[in-house]
C-alpha positions in Angstrom: 110.0 146.5 127.9 109.1 150.0 128.7 108.9 151.5 132.1 107.9 155.1 132.9 109.2 156.5 136.2 106.1 158.7 136.5 103.6 155.9 136.3 105.8 153.0 137.3 104.2 151.0 134.4 105.6 147.9 133.0 104.6 146.6 129.5 106.3 143.9 127.6 105.5 141.3 125.0 106.2 137.6 125.4 105.4 134.2 123.9 102.3 132.2 125.0 102.9 128.6 126.0 99.1 128.7 126.4 97.2 131.7 125.4 94.7 133.4 127.7 93.9 136.4 129.8 94.3 136.9 133.5 94.8 139.6 136.1 96.0 139.3 139.6 98.6 140.2 142.2 102.1 139.1 141.3 103.7 136.4 143.5 107.4 136.5 142.5 110.0 133.9 143.4 113.7 133.8 142.6 113.7 130.1 143.1 111.7 127.6 140.9 108.7 126.0 142.5 107.6 122.4 141.9 103.9 121.8 141.9 104.6 118.1 142.8 105.1 118.2 146.5 105.3 121.9 146.5 101.7 122.9 146.3 98.7 121.7 148.3 96.2 121.1 145.4 93.2 121.5 147.7 94.2 125.0 148.9 96.9 126.4 146.6 99.2 126.8 149.6 103.0 126.3 149.1 103.9 123.3 151.3 107.5 122.8 150.1 109.5 123.4 153.3 112.7 124.1 151.3 111.0 126.9 149.3 111.1 130.6 150.4 107.4 130.9 149.6 106.4 128.3 152.3 102.9 129.2 153.6 102.0 131.6 150.8 99.1 130.8 148.5 99.3 130.8 144.7 95.5 130.6 144.1 94.4 133.5 141.9 97.8 135.1 141.8 100.1 135.7 138.8 103.0 133.4 139.6 106.3 134.8 138.3 109.6 132.8 138.4 112.4 131.9 136.1 111.1 128.4 135.4 109.2 125.5 137.0 111.1 122.7 138.8 110.4 119.1 137.9 109.0 116.5 138.5 107.0 115.5 135.4 104.1 114.9 137.9 103.9 118.7 138.3 101.7 118.8 135.2 99.0 116.6 136.7 99.1 118.7 140.0 98.8 121.9 138.0 95.9 120.5 135.9 94.1 119.4 139.1 94.7 122.8 140.8 93.3 124.5 137.7 90.2 122.3 137.8 89.7 123.0 141.6 90.3 126.7 141.2 93.4 126.7 143.5 95.9 127.3 140.7 97.5 130.7 139.8 95.4 132.9 137.6 98.4 132.9 135.2 102.1 132.0 135.2 104.9 134.1 133.8 108.3 132.4 133.3 111.6 133.5 131.9 112.2 130.2 130.2 109.7 127.8 128.6 108.6 124.9 130.8 107.1 121.9 128.9 105.9 120.3 132.1 103.8 123.3 133.2 102.6 123.8 129.7 101.3 120.2 129.5 99.4 120.7 132.8 97.8 123.9 131.6 97.0 122.4 128.2 95.4 119.3 129.7 93.3 121.4 132.0 92.0 123.4 129.1 91.3 120.3 127.1 89.7 118.2 129.8 88.0 120.9 132.0 87.6 123.8 129.6 89.4 126.1 132.1 92.2 128.2 130.7 95.2 129.5 132.6 97.7 131.6 130.5 101.3 130.6 130.6 103.7 133.2 129.3 107.4 133.3 128.6 109.0 136.8 128.9 111.4 139.0 130.7 110.3 139.1 134.4 112.7 141.8 135.6 111.0 144.7 137.4 108.0 142.7 138.5 107.7 142.4 142.3 105.4 140.6 144.6 102.2 142.6 145.1 102.3 144.3 141.7 98.9 144.1 139.9 99.6 142.3 136.6 97.5 141.7 133.5 98.1 139.1 130.9 96.4 139.7 127.6 96.8 139.0 123.9 98.4 141.7 121.7 97.1 142.4 118.2 99.9 140.3 116.7 98.8 137.3 119.0 101.8 137.7 121.2 101.4 137.8 125.0 101.2 141.2 126.6 102.2 141.5 130.2 101.4 144.8 131.9 101.5 146.3 135.4 98.1 147.8 136.0 
């Protein structure tokens, strides 16, 4: 990670769980979010009453958190949200999440809609930052504050 005090830029590489490109406003949570019972698939609104993001909307955002939170049904909710256009534009995690990866992969396979899923250091990213996810020359994920 590099960060310049003058420009307040963040650039880091990570690993794609599903490759792709996206840009959007960061929505950062310190607590994991479950898509099953946590997201309204029709709107992208967070409906989990125990989550600090209750009432916020993930649609078109770059969702940033340490990891997803079960249930295995989260993959089907994520895939459906991707199909409907109510999913995040991309997800950045600190730890790999096979359940979210399956949802993103299924959506790409069935609906030909891609949503990048990246594993990297998320420190320094705050809600509201404009974030871009792209592919570096070496096929690694590149996460940048723009």
